C-alpha positions, 0 to 999 in steps of 0.5 A, a space after each residue: 030974859 023975855 019969853 021970845 029970847 028964851 025960845 030963840 036960845 032953846 032953838 039955837 041949842 037944839 040946832 047945835 045938837 043936831 049938827 053935832 049928831 050929824 057930823 058924828 054919824 058922818 065920821 063913823 060911817 064914812 068908809 076908810 081908804 081901800 088899804 085900811 079896815 075898821 077892826 071888828 070888836 072881839 066878842 067873847 063867848 058867854 060860855 065854853 062848851 064842854 063834852 057830855 059826861 058819862 053817868 053810870 047806871 050801876 049795872 054789874 060790869 062783866 067778869 074778865 079773865 084779863 089781868 088788867 083792863 082800862 076803859 076811858 071816855 075819850 072826850 071827857 077823860 072819865 074812867 069807865 072801868 078799871 081792873 089793875 090799871 097800874 099793874 106792870 105787865 108784858 104788852 106784846 105787840 101793843 109795844 108797836 103803838 109806842 114804836 109808831 109814836 116815836 117814828 111819827 115824831 121823827 120821820 117825814 111820811 114820805 122819807 125813804 127807809 131801807 130794810 137792813 136786818 129787819 127781814 131776820 126778825 122772828 114772830 109776826 112779819 110783813 115779809 119785807 125783803 132784804 135791802 128793799 126800800 119803803 116810805 116811812 108811812 108804808 113801814 107804819 102800815 107794815 108795822 100796824 096792820 099785820 103787826 110786822 116785827 120786821 117793820 119795827 126793826 127797820 124803823 128803829 135801824 134807820 133812826 139816828 143812832 140805830 136800834 138802841 137809840 130808838 129804844 132810848 127814845 121810846 123810854 124818853 117818850 114814856 117819861 114825857 107822857 108821865 107813864 110811871 109803869 112802863 119801860 121798853 127794851 124792844 121795839 116789837 114786843 117780843 118777850 124780853 126782860 125789863 119790858 113792861 107797861 100797864 093797861 093805863 099807860 098803854 092806853 095813854 100811849 094810844 090816845 097820844 098816837 090817835 091825835 095823828 091822822 096818819 095813825 088813825 087811818 092806818 089802825 082802821 085799815 083791814 087790808 092794803 097792798 104796798 108797792 116798795 120803791 123797788 117795785 115789790 108787792 106786799 099784801 097786808 092783812 090786819 090781825 084785828 078781828 074786830 075791825 069791820 064791826 060797827 063802831 070799831 075804829 082800831 087800834 092794835 093787837 098783841 100776843 106772846 106766850 108770856 104776855 097772853 092776849 092783849 088788845 087796844 080798841 077805839 070804839 064809837 057808838 052814838 058819837 061817844 068814843 071810848 078807848 079800851 086796853 086789855 092785857 093778859 086776857 084769855 079772850 081779848 076779842 070776846 072780852 072787849 065786846 063784853 066791855 063795849 056792850 056793858 059800857 054803852 048799856 050802863 052809861 048815859 052821857 049828859 
């Protein structure tokens, strides 16, 4: 093959490649019909973001009168402090967190419920009137803000199968959450036999309930006025003295002569939320504040 023929062959191949490239470009960039779209490629993240982990500076924890305490970093699940976390103790009105959880599982927030025998309840009450009617959400406010035993009984009595079936479902929920040191015999937490939980267990119940926006909203409420379906007015005030302090977001108080002072607290300082459960204390609010100060002084999140 002479040089002229070889040159013509190279030019021919070059033109062919240019044409193929142009056609390919045209096919790729030509828009599809209006009812079709080009699927975008799925891009996987190069890494999964994990929450910062708290690291202790080994500062001495506070001495507590509480029989049991459990403190956990909400985001990472790291246990920050524990004192007899699995000891079975009476929870008093911390019971109502489980009562609220079972109620939220079953009732629609706007479902109308009637006060049957709840107005006869002893102990802390929202002073509900016989035969009055409320939405399930309103009864949750009456249950959790003033710690109404009458609201607890009303929620249970409107449940399919009544009070006893409601209590059975509380224990089924405890089993579902794998709580091995809890058994419920009451919906309000009054002193009764075979009714107990642990600081760890009740903390887990609270963490589960806090996944529900309605629960988070209610347990952070200092005061509210309810108007029943029959037009009756009920001013409600929280039993939680810590609400209103910086970083305190709830959750629930409890006290009976047998249980002593009990408290579950959700707190958030510096965007690091923690949950504290204290059982059998002689100063639940003061000791919770000591725990809070110690945690945020002792731990560094990295």
